[in-house]
C-alpha positions in Angstrom: 32.8 39.0 -57.9 30.4 36.5 -59.5 33.3 35.4 -61.6 35.6 34.7 -58.7 32.9 32.8 -56.9 32.2 30.7 -59.9 35.9 30.0 -60.2 36.1 29.1 -56.6 33.2 26.7 -56.9 34.6 25.0 -59.9 38.2 24.7 -58.5 37.5 23.9 -54.8 33.8 23.1 -53.8 33.0 20.8 -56.8 36.2 18.7 -56.5 35.6 18.3 -52.7 32.1 17.1 -53.2 33.2 14.7 -55.9 35.9 13.5 -53.6 33.3 12.9 -50.8 30.8 11.2 -53.0 33.3 9.0 -54.7 32.7 5.5 -53.2 36.4 4.6 -53.6 37.6 7.8 -51.8 39.1 7.3 -48.2 37.1 10.3 -47.2 33.9 8.7 -48.1 34.8 5.3 -46.5 36.1 6.8 -43.3 33.8 9.9 -42.9 30.6 10.1 -44.8 29.4 6.5 -44.6 30.0 6.1 -40.9 28.5 9.4 -40.1 25.5 8.6 -42.2 25.1 5.2 -40.6 25.5 6.6 -37.1 22.8 9.3 -37.7 20.4 6.9 -39.4 20.7 4.3 -36.4 20.1 7.1 -33.9 17.0 8.4 -36.0 15.8 4.7 -36.2 16.0 4.3 -32.5 13.8 7.3 -31.8 11.4 7.1 -34.9 11.1 3.5 -36.0 11.8 1.4 -33.0 8.7 2.4 -31.0 6.5 1.4 -34.0 8.3 -2.0 -34.4 7.9 -2.7 -30.6 4.3 -1.8 -30.7 3.7 -4.1 -33.7 5.4 -6.9 -31.9 3.4 -6.4 -28.7 0.1 -6.4 -30.8 1.2 -9.6 -32.6 2.0 -11.3 -29.3 -1.3 -10.1 -27.7 -3.6 -10.8 -30.6 -1.6 -13.3 -32.8 -1.9 -17.0 -33.1 0.5 -17.5 -30.2 -2.3 -16.2 -27.8 -4.5 -19.2 -28.4 -1.7 -21.7 -28.2 -0.5 -20.4 -25.0 -4.0 -20.1 -23.5 -3.7 -16.5 -22.7 -6.9 -14.8 -22.1 -5.9 -11.5 -20.3 -4.6 -8.7 -22.5 -2.3 -6.0 -21.3 -1.7 -2.5 -22.8 1.6 -1.7 -24.4 2.7 0.6 -21.5 2.6 -2.6 -19.2 4.4 -5.0 -21.5 7.9 -6.2 -21.8 8.3 -4.3 -25.1 7.6 -1.0 -23.5 10.2 -1.7 -20.8 12.7 -2.5 -23.6 12.0 0.7 -25.7 13.9 3.4 -23.7 17.0 1.1 -22.8 17.4 0.2 -26.4 17.1 3.9 -27.5 19.9 4.7 -24.9 22.2 2.1 -26.2 21.7 2.8 -29.9 22.2 6.6 -29.2 25.4 5.9 -27.4 26.7 3.8 -30.2 25.9 6.5 -32.7 27.5 9.4 -30.8 30.5 7.4 -29.7 31.1 6.5 -33.5 30.9 10.2 -34.3 33.3 11.0 -31.6 35.7 8.4 -33.0 35.6 10.3 -36.3 36.3 13.6 -34.6 38.9 12.5 -32.3 40.1 9.0 -33.3 43.2 8.7 -31.2 41.3 9.6 -28.0 38.0 7.9 -28.4 38.8 4.7 -30.2 40.8 3.4 -27.4 37.8 3.6 -25.0 35.2 2.8 -27.6 34.8 -1.0 -26.6 34.6 -0.1 -22.9 31.9 2.5 -23.5 29.8 0.1 -25.6 30.1 -2.7 -22.9 29.2 -0.1 -20.2 26.3 1.2 -22.2 25.0 -2.3 -22.9 25.3 -3.2 -19.2 23.5 -0.1 -18.1 20.8 -0.5 -20.7 20.3 -4.2 -19.6 20.0 -3.2 -16.0 17.5 -0.4 -16.9 15.5 -2.9 -18.8 15.4 -5.4 -15.9 14.4 -2.6 -13.5 11.6 -1.4 -15.8 10.3 -5.0 -16.5 10.4 -5.8 -12.8 8.2 -2.8 -12.0 5.9 -3.7 -14.9 5.7 -7.3 -13.8 4.7 -6.3 -10.2 2.2 -3.7 -11.6 0.5 -6.3 -13.6 0.2 -8.5 -10.6 -1.7 -5.8 -8.7 -3.7 -4.0 -11.4 -7.2 -5.5 -11.8 -6.8 -7.8 -8.9 -8.4 -7.5 -5.4 -5.2 -8.2 -3.5 -5.5 -8.7 0.2 -3.3 -6.6 2.6 -1.0 -9.6 3.2 -0.4 -10.1 -0.6 0.3 -6.4 -1.1 2.9 -6.5 1.6 4.5 -9.6 0.2 4.7 -8.1 -3.2 6.2 -4.9 -1.8 8.9 -6.9 0.0 9.7 -8.9 -3.2 10.0 -5.6 -5.2 12.5 -4.3 -2.7 14.5 -7.5 -2.6 14.6 -7.8 -6.4 15.7 -4.1 -6.6 18.6 -4.8 -4.3 19.4 -7.9 -6.2 19.5 -5.9 -9.5 21.7 -3.3 -7.9 24.2 -5.8 -6.5 24.4 -7.7 -9.8 24.8 -4.5 -11.8 27.6 -3.2 -9.6 29.5 -6.5 -10.0 28.9 -6.7 -13.7 29.9 -3.1 -14.1 33.1 -3.6 -12.3 33.9 -6.5 -14.6 33.0 -4.5 -17.7 35.2 -1.7 -16.5 38.2 -3.9 -16.3 38.3 -4.2 -12.5 38.9 -7.9 -11.6 36.1 -8.8 -9.2 38.2 -11.6 -7.6 40.9 -9.2 -6.6 38.4 -6.8 -5.1 36.9 -9.6 -3.1 40.3 -10.8 -2.0 41.6 -7.4 -0.9 38.3 -6.7 0.8 38.3 -9.9 2.6 40.3 -8.6 5.7 38.0 -5.5 5.9 35.0 -7.6 5.2 35.5 -9.6 8.4 35.2 -6.5 10.4 32.3 -5.2 8.3 30.6 -8.6 8.7 30.6 -8.3 12.5 29.2 -4.8 12.1 26.6 -5.8 9.7 25.6 -9.1 11.3 22.6 -7.6 13.1 21.4 -5.6 10.1 21.5 -8.6 7.9 19.9 -10.7 10.5 17.0 -8.3 10.9 16.6 -8.1 7.1 16.5 -11.8 6.7 14.1 -12.2 9.6 12.0 -9.5 8.0 11.8 -11.4 4.7 10.9 -14.6 6.5 8.2 -12.8 8.4 6.7 -11.5 5.2 6.4 -15.0 3.7 5.4 -17.1 6.7 3.0 -14.2 7.9 2.7 -15.0 11.7 1.1 -11.5 12.0 -0.1 -8.7 9.8 -0.6 -4.9 10.2 -3.5 -4.5 12.6 -3.1 -7.7 14.5 -2.7 -7.9 18.3 0.2 -10.1 19.3 2.1 -11.2 22.3 5.8 -12.2 21.8 8.0 -12.7 24.9 7.5 -9.5 27.0 6.2 -7.5 24.0 2.4 -7.0 23.8 0.6 -4.7 21.4 -0.8 -3.9 18.0 1.2 -4.2 14.8 1.3 -0.8 13.0 4.1 -1.2 10.5 6.2 -4.1 9.1 9.6 -3.3 7.6 12.6 -5.2 6.5 14.6 -4.2 9.5 12.0 -3.7 12.2 8.4 -4.0 13.2 6.5 -1.1 14.9 3.9 -1.8 17.5 1.6 0.2 19.8 1.6 -1.2 23.3 -1.4 -1.1 25.6 -0.5 2.5 26.6 -0.6 3.4 22.9 3.2 4.1 23.1 5.0 3.1 19.8 7.7 0.5 20.1 10.2 -0.4 17.3 11.2 -4.1 17.6 14.1 -5.6 15.5 12.7 -8.5 13.4 15.4 -10.8 14.7 13.6 -10.7 18.0 10.6 -12.6 16.6 12.7 -15.5 15.3 13.4 -16.7 18.9 10.0 -16.0 20.5 6.7 -17.7 20.7 4.3 -15.5 18.9 0.6 -15.5 20.1 -1.6 -13.7 17.6 -4.8 -12.8 19.4 -6.4 -11.4 16.3 -6.4 -14.7 14.5 -8.1 -16.7 17.3 -11.5 -17.8 16.2 -12.7 -17.5 19.7 -11.6 -16.0 23.0 -12.0 -17.1 26.6 -13.4 -15.0 29.5 -12.8 -16.1 33.1 -13.9 -14.0 36.1 -14.6 -14.6 39.7 -17.3 -13.4 42.2 -17.1 -13.8 46.0 -19.9 -14.7 48.4 -20.2 -15.0 52.2 -19.3 -18.4 53.8 -22.7 -18.5 55.4 -24.4 -18.7 51.9 -22.6 -22.0 51.0 -26.1 -23.8 50.8 -27.0 -21.4 47.8 -23.9 -22.2 45.8 -25.8 -24.9 43.6 -28.5 -22.5 42.7 -26.2 -19.6 42.0 -23.9 -21.7 39.7 -26.8 -23.1 37.8 -28.4 -19.7 37.4 -25.0 -18.2 36.1 -24.6 -21.1 33.7 -28.0 -20.6 32.3 -27.3 -16.9 32.1 -24.3 -17.5 30.0 -25.8 -20.0 27.7 -28.5 -17.7 26.7 -26.2 -14.7 26.1 -26.0 -13.9 22.3 -22.2 -13.2 22.4 -21.3 -16.4 24.2 -20.6 -19.6 22.4 -22.3 -22.7 23.8 -20.0 -25.8 23.6 -19.8 -29.2 25.3 -17.5 -27.9 28.1 -18.4 -24.2 28.1 -19.8 -22.2 29.7 -19.0 -23.1 33.3 -19.6 -21.9 36.9 -18.3 -23.6 39.9 -17.0 -23.2 43.5 -13.3 -22.8 43.0 -12.1 -21.8 46.5 -13.2 -21.7 50.0 -11.6 -19.4 52.7 -12.5 -18.3 56.3 -13.9 -15.1 55.1 -15.5 -15.9 51.7 -16.4 -18.4 49.0 -14.9 -18.0 45.5 -17.1 -18.7 42.5 -15.5 -18.9 39.1 -17.3 -18.7 35.8 -15.8 -19.1 32.3 -17.0 -19.0 28.7 -15.9 -18.8 25.1 -16.9 -15.8 22.9 -16.2 -14.9 19.3 -13.0 -13.0 18.7 -13.5 -9.3 19.7 -11.3 -6.3 20.2 -10.1 -5.5 23.7 -12.6 -2.7 24.4 -15.6 -5.1 23.5 -14.1 -7.8 25.6 -13.8 -5.7 28.7 -17.4 -4.3 28.2 -18.7 -7.9 27.9 -16.8 -9.0 31.0 -18.2 -6.1 33.0 -21.8 -7.0 31.9 -21.4 -10.6 32.9 -20.0 -9.6 36.4 -23.0 -7.3 37.0 -25.5 -9.8 35.9 -23.8 -12.5 38.0 -24.0 -10.2 41.0 -27.7 -9.8 40.4 -28.1 -13.6 40.3 -26.3 -13.7 43.7 -28.6 -11.0 45.1 -31.9 -12.6 43.8 -30.8 -16.0 45.4 -30.8 -14.3 48.8 -27.1 -14.5 49.2 -24.7 -11.6 49.5 -21.4 -10.7 48.0 -18.3 -11.2 50.2 -14.8 -9.8 50.1 -11.5 -11.6 50.2 -9.4 -10.9 53.4 
């Protein structure tokens, strides 16, 4: 048995190995060398590439280019462009290696699609890299920085818009790489696009208005606004619509395009607010009006929550009627929420009524 095995080895195995190892043999040129190169490139993509990219990152962060560019802030490898490049490059090199092996196994089937597979793989890897680098870029903007609520919302909108842009560009490039003429698709879809445009007009209008609102910032989450017949507190701002709570605490979803045609009054951004109230006294107490108005003005000036300015506070006789006299007082206060404003207005009315009583007059009532 050993003699037969020895003869088989000498007559079959050894000649085959010599044929494979012979550099001039077609088996070596067409089989062994491409297979070895494919496996080596795949192994390098997974074992060597990460080390190379980390060395490049270290050189960029600590090398002489740092002082030349004036860079003082350092970022870890995980938040660098090199980390975003690592996995997409691995994907592409692995695809190239295995497609090359597939071409050796089934040359007639795979070779005809090899170029298309490589172009598609390169495109997908590039899109993946752009998406990862975009995420890393926005993360670097936010990490270690005390961002305001407005800046955070703006970054989130930019993140969404850039993601949509990458998807659209990727779809167009993938169509071209797959051999689908983009111009023909646009021409054929032109007729259907007209109908789609009418249907999508409102959606696109709301989205564009949402982007504009995020940049010009007429209001932010938590602000109390008035726009047309809409009055309430901003709860959520999105690309398509904005959610508010009205005075009855009922949520309202308003399309963003509504705000582009309305005058927006942001009550929360007013540095001060005005209070204007009225009290009524009897017509027979008209001689006490100067005393009452002076006392009310003095009361308003000494109140800690009321701002004393050149033309404020005021108290004056605003109307005479057969049954009563109308006294109006107004003042400016620092910006407060609605509950605090109502409480302050109530306090001022009570104290003004006390001034009327102490002056010897009496409150009247309109007819």
